[in-house]
C-alpha positions as CSV (number, residue, x, y, z in Angstrom):
1,M,0.0,0.0,0.0
2,R,1.4,3.4,-1.0
3,H,2.2,5.7,1.9
4,P,-0.6,5.2,4.4
5,I,-1.6,8.5,6.0
6,I,-2.0,8.9,9.7
7,M,-3.6,12.1,11.1
8,V,-2.6,13.1,14.6
9,G,-3.7,15.8,17.2
10,I,-6.8,16.1,19.3
11,Q,-10.5,15.8,18.4
12,R,-12.6,18.8,17.6
13,S,-9.8,20.2,15.4
14,G,-11.5,19.7,12.0
15,S,-10.4,16.2,11.3
16,N,-13.7,15.1,9.8
17,L,-13.6,18.1,7.5
18,L,-10.1,17.2,6.4
19,R,-10.7,13.5,6.0
20,L,-13.8,14.1,3.8
21,M,-11.7,16.4,1.6
22,L,-9.0,13.7,1.3
23,N,-11.7,11.1,0.6
24,Q,-12.7,13.1,-2.5
25,L,-9.4,12.1,-4.1
26,S,-9.6,9.0,-6.3
27,C,-6.4,7.5,-4.7
28,I,-7.1,7.9,-1.0
29,A,-9.7,6.1,1.2
30,A,-10.5,8.1,4.3
31,P,-13.3,6.4,6.2
32,H,-14.8,7.4,9.5
33,P,-12.5,5.8,12.1
34,P,-13.5,3.2,14.7
35,H,-10.5,4.4,16.7
36,I,-8.9,1.0,16.8
37,M,-5.7,1.9,18.5
38,E,-7.3,4.2,21.1
39,R,-10.1,1.8,22.1
40,I,-8.4,-1.6,21.9
41,S,-4.9,-0.7,23.2
42,P,-6.0,-0.2,26.8
43,L,-7.5,-3.7,26.7
44,L,-4.4,-5.5,25.3
45,P,-3.1,-6.6,28.8
46,T,-6.3,-8.5,29.3
47,Y,-5.8,-10.7,26.2
48,G,-2.7,-12.5,27.4
49,N,-0.1,-13.8,25.0
50,L,-0.9,-12.7,21.4
51,E,1.6,-15.2,20.1
52,N,-1.0,-17.8,20.9
53,S,-2.9,-18.2,17.6
54,D,-6.3,-18.6,19.3
55,T,-5.7,-15.4,21.3
56,F,-4.6,-13.5,18.3
57,A,-7.7,-14.7,16.3
58,L,-9.8,-13.4,19.2
59,L,-8.2,-9.9,18.9
60,V,-8.7,-9.9,15.1
61,D,-12.4,-10.8,15.6
62,D,-12.8,-8.0,18.2
63,V,-11.3,-5.4,15.9
64,C,-13.5,-6.5,13.0
65,R,-16.6,-6.3,15.2
66,L,-15.7,-2.8,16.4
67,I,-15.5,-1.7,12.8
68,E,-18.8,-3.4,11.9
69,L,-20.5,-1.4,14.7
70,N,-19.0,1.9,13.6
71,P,-21.7,4.7,13.5
72,V,-20.6,5.6,10.0
73,P,-20.4,2.2,8.1
74,W,-17.4,1.2,6.0
75,E,-19.6,0.7,3.0
76,G,-19.0,-2.5,0.9
77,V,-16.3,-3.8,3.2
78,T,-16.5,-7.4,4.3
79,L,-14.0,-8.4,6.9
80,D,-13.0,-12.1,6.5
81,R,-11.2,-12.8,9.7
82,S,-8.8,-15.4,8.3
83,Q,-7.8,-12.9,5.5
84,V,-7.2,-10.2,8.0
85,Q,-5.0,-12.5,10.1
86,K,-3.0,-13.6,7.0
87,R,-2.1,-10.0,6.2
88,C,-0.6,-9.4,9.6
89,R,3.2,-9.5,9.5
90,E,3.2,-9.9,13.3
91,N,0.7,-10.8,16.0
92,S,0.0,-7.3,17.2
93,L,-2.8,-4.8,17.3
94,V,-1.1,-2.4,15.0
95,A,-0.8,-5.2,12.4
96,V,-4.5,-5.8,12.6
97,F,-5.2,-2.0,12.4
98,V,-3.1,-1.8,9.2
99,A,-4.6,-5.0,7.7
100,V,-8.2,-3.8,8.0
101,Y,-7.4,-0.4,6.5
102,D,-5.6,-2.1,3.6
103,I,-8.7,-4.2,2.9
104,L,-10.8,-1.1,3.0
105,A,-8.6,0.8,0.5
106,E,-8.6,-2.2,-1.8
107,T,-12.4,-2.6,-1.6
108,W,-12.9,1.1,-2.4
109,G,-10.4,0.8,-5.3
110,R,-8.0,3.3,-3.7
111,K,-4.1,3.2,-3.7
112,T,-3.8,4.1,-0.1
113,W,-5.8,5.1,3.0
114,C,-5.9,7.8,5.7
115,C,-6.8,7.1,9.4
116,K,-8.1,10.3,11.0
117,S,-8.2,8.9,14.5
118,L,-6.2,11.8,16.1
119,A,-5.6,9.8,19.3
120,N,-3.0,7.8,17.3
121,I,-0.7,10.5,18.6
122,Y,-0.4,8.3,21.7
123,Y,0.5,5.2,19.7
124,L,3.1,6.6,17.3
125,K,5.9,4.4,18.5
126,E,4.0,1.2,17.5
127,I,2.6,2.7,14.3
128,N,5.8,4.1,13.1
129,S,7.7,0.9,13.9
130,Y,5.3,-1.1,11.8
131,L,4.6,1.5,9.1
132,D,8.0,2.9,8.1
133,N,6.5,4.4,4.9
134,A,3.6,6.2,6.6
135,K,3.1,10.0,6.2
136,Y,1.8,12.0,9.1
137,I,-0.5,15.0,9.2
138,W,-0.5,17.0,12.4
139,L,-3.8,18.9,12.4
140,Y,-4.0,21.5,15.1
141,R,-6.5,24.2,16.1
142,D,-6.5,27.0,18.7
143,G,-6.9,25.1,21.9
144,R,-9.4,27.5,23.3
145,D,-11.7,26.8,20.4
146,V,-11.1,23.1,20.8
147,A,-12.1,23.4,24.5
148,C,-15.1,25.5,23.6
149,S,-16.3,22.8,21.1
150,F,-15.6,20.0,23.6
151,S,-17.6,21.7,26.3
152,Q,-20.8,21.3,24.2
153,A,-20.0,17.9,22.6
154,V,-21.3,14.5,23.6
155,V,-17.8,13.2,24.1
156,G,-14.7,14.3,26.1
157,E,-13.9,16.4,29.1
158,K,-15.9,19.5,29.8
159,H,-13.9,21.9,32.0
160,F,-11.2,24.1,30.5
161,Y,-8.8,22.9,33.2
162,H,-9.0,19.3,32.0
163,L,-9.2,20.3,28.3
164,A,-6.1,22.5,28.5
165,H,-4.0,19.7,29.9
166,E,-5.3,17.3,27.2
167,W,-4.7,19.7,24.4
168,K,-1.2,20.6,25.6
169,K,-0.2,17.0,26.0
170,A,-1.2,16.1,22.4
171,Q,0.5,19.1,20.9
172,C,3.7,18.5,22.8
173,L,3.8,14.9,21.5
174,A,3.2,16.2,17.9
175,L,6.0,18.8,18.3
176,K,8.3,16.1,19.5
177,M,7.5,13.9,16.6
178,R,7.9,16.8,14.1
179,N,11.5,17.1,15.4
180,Q,12.2,13.4,14.9
181,L,10.7,12.8,11.4
182,S,11.9,14.1,8.1
183,R,9.9,16.8,6.3
184,N,8.8,14.4,3.6
185,R,7.0,12.3,6.3
186,F,5.5,15.0,8.6
187,F,3.2,17.8,7.7
188,S,1.9,20.5,10.1
189,L,-1.5,22.0,9.2
190,S,-3.6,24.4,11.2
191,Y,-7.4,24.3,11.1
192,E,-7.4,28.1,10.7
193,S,-5.4,28.0,7.5
194,L,-7.5,25.1,6.2
195,I,-10.7,27.1,6.4
196,S,-9.4,30.6,5.6
197,D,-7.5,29.5,2.5
198,P,-8.6,26.0,1.7
199,E,-7.4,25.8,-1.9
200,S,-3.7,26.8,-1.4
201,T,-3.6,24.8,1.9
202,L,-4.9,21.7,0.2
203,Q,-2.5,22.2,-2.7
204,S,0.4,22.2,-0.3
205,L,-0.9,19.1,1.5
206,C,-1.4,17.3,-1.8
207,K,2.2,18.1,-2.8
208,F,3.4,16.6,0.5
209,L,1.2,13.5,-0.1
210,Q,2.5,13.2,-3.7
211,V,-1.1,13.3,-5.1
212,D,-2.8,15.6,-7.5
213,Y,-5.0,18.3,-6.1
214,T,-8.5,18.6,-7.5
215,P,-11.1,21.4,-6.9
216,K,-13.4,18.5,-6.1
217,M,-11.9,18.4,-2.6
218,L,-13.8,21.6,-1.8
219,D,-17.1,19.9,-2.7
220,F,-16.6,17.4,0.1
221,Y,-20.0,18.4,1.6
222,E,-21.9,17.0,-1.4
223,S,-20.4,13.6,-1.1
224,K,-22.3,10.5,0.1
225,E,-19.7,10.0,2.8
226,A,-20.4,13.5,4.2
227,V,-24.2,13.0,4.2
228,M,-23.8,9.7,6.0
229,T,-21.4,11.2,8.5
230,A,-23.7,14.2,9.2
231,S,-26.7,12.0,9.8
232,S,-24.8,9.7,12.2
233,S,-24.3,12.1,15.1
234,S,-24.8,15.7,16.2
235,L,-21.0,15.8,16.5
236,W,-20.6,15.9,12.8
237,S,-23.7,17.7,11.5
238,N,-21.8,20.6,10.0
239,V,-19.8,18.5,7.5
240,K,-22.7,18.6,5.0
241,A,-22.3,22.3,4.6
242,P,-19.5,24.3,2.8
243,I,-16.6,25.7,4.9
244,K,-17.4,28.5,7.3
245,Q,-14.4,30.7,6.9
246,D,-15.2,32.7,10.0
247,N,-15.3,29.6,12.3
248,T,-12.5,30.8,14.5
249,R,-12.0,32.5,17.9
250,K,-15.4,31.3,19.0
251,F,-14.1,31.1,22.5
252,L,-14.4,34.9,22.7
253,H,-18.2,34.6,22.4
254,Y,-19.1,31.2,23.9
255,S,-16.7,30.9,26.9
256,Y,-16.3,32.8,30.1
257,P,-13.1,34.9,30.5
258,E,-12.1,32.9,33.6
259,E,-12.3,29.6,31.6
260,V,-10.1,31.0,28.8
261,R,-7.7,32.4,31.5
262,I,-7.4,28.9,33.0
263,F,-6.7,27.5,29.6
264,E,-4.0,30.1,28.9
265,L,-2.3,29.6,32.3
266,I,-1.9,25.9,31.6
267,A,-1.2,25.8,27.8
268,G,-0.2,29.4,27.0
269,D,3.3,28.4,26.2
270,I,2.1,26.0,23.4
271,L,-0.4,28.6,22.2
272,S,2.5,31.0,21.7
273,I,4.6,28.4,19.9
274,L,1.7,27.8,17.5
275,D,1.3,31.6,17.0
276,Y,-2.0,32.0,18.8
277,D,-2.2,35.3,20.7
278,R,-3.1,35.2,24.4
279,V,-6.1,37.2,25.5
280,Y,-6.2,37.1,29.3
281,T,-2.7,36.2,30.4
282,K,0.8,37.3,29.7
283,E,3.9,35.2,28.8
284,G,5.6,34.0,31.9
285,E,2.5,33.7,34.1
286,T,2.4,30.3,35.7
287,P,-0.6,28.3,36.8
288,I,-1.1,28.2,40.6
289,F,-4.2,26.3,41.5
290,S,-5.0,25.1,45.0
291,S,-6.1,21.5,45.6
292,A,-9.5,22.9,46.5
293,E,-9.8,24.7,43.2
294,I,-8.8,21.6,41.3
295,A,-11.3,19.5,43.2
296,N,-14.0,22.1,42.2
297,F,-12.9,21.9,38.5
298,E,-13.3,18.2,38.7
299,R,-16.8,18.5,40.3
300,I,-17.9,20.9,37.6
301,N,-16.4,18.7,34.9
302,Q,-18.4,15.6,36.1
303,E,-21.6,17.6,36.5
304,R,-21.4,18.9,32.9
305,K,-20.6,15.4,31.5
306,K,-23.7,14.1,33.3
307,Q,-25.9,16.9,32.0
308,I,-24.8,16.5,28.4
309,S,-25.3,12.8,28.6
310,Q,-28.8,13.2,29.9
311,N,-29.7,15.6,27.1
312,M,-28.1,13.4,24.4
313,D,-30.1,12.4,21.3
314,L,-31.5,8.9,21.9
315,E,-30.5,7.7,18.4
316,D,-27.0,9.1,18.8
317,R,-26.7,7.4,22.2
318,E,-27.9,4.1,20.8
319,K,-25.2,4.1,18.0
320,R,-22.5,4.9,20.4
321,H,-23.7,2.4,23.0
322,K,-23.1,-0.5,20.6
323,Q,-19.4,0.0,20.5
324,S,-19.1,0.9,24.2
325,F,-21.1,-2.3,25.0
326,L,-18.7,-4.4,22.8
327,L,-15.6,-2.9,24.5
328,E,-17.1,-3.6,28.0
329,N,-17.9,-7.2,27.0
330,I,-14.4,-7.7,25.7
331,K,-13.0,-6.5,28.9
332,L,-15.2,-8.7,31.1
333,R,-14.7,-11.8,28.8
334,N,-10.9,-11.4,28.9
335,L,-10.8,-10.9,32.7
336,K,-13.0,-14.0,33.1
337,N,-10.7,-16.0,30.9
338,Y,-7.8,-15.1,33.2
339,E,-9.6,-16.4,36.3
């Protein structure tokens, strides 16, 4: 498979927009991700020895079932477990991850694939070790807008204290990786440049990916994949519309100044590195939060999660529940096998 593409960063940074643009190219398959590495990796210790063929077959089947329950289907893809297993060069999760994406690309008649599961940033060592020809796209967005978006979403943390730490951690890992990989394997792309000047930004990205740019990429919102994605969850409802070029600095209107200040105190150094201006703090200010303040942040975070969960669309909840239920069952089954 020619240069698999791995997107890294943190959710709510425009990754669905970018993957739908890439999916418009005839050579790249960019499906909605089941987040294989992020969801299955924490369960790996419960499987036991993957060198055991029966144990590895169990892992292969679990990954395939996770894909088959994805809220946005991998249309036309049939996952023959024995074929997936044969494609693996080693008995590992990353091998299964690559095998199923290869099958998807072949089924869709594409030369390569893109995984937009941004949490792959935490599994780069395994991925890069197995895929020495992969190209990486680091998609980043002003962390205060990321936090603003997460605070209203049905997934993720809700308090700016927690979100600032998460955003900073992901960006630091990406910056470290950028220093380790050659320029022909790592591309930095800001959400703000993508929406303000999409044509020239995509042309630069296509040059990095060694594929031909087509204006069709800007018509992503008319694609069948975009319509399916938008109808699958409130999280992605905006992908069936053209780019909103003014969709930046929303935190100024939809967040409290104290929330933004907390974010800047924690992650202001990385905001500055990425050329985002601070609004409520100055360079050199350091975060000093008491244990009582942090406990209060956690209390508010949990209350907001509960409130959003209670107000979640029932259909959306049902689609997400299927994968969550599977993962919980895998965990219980594996722990039981250990007993």
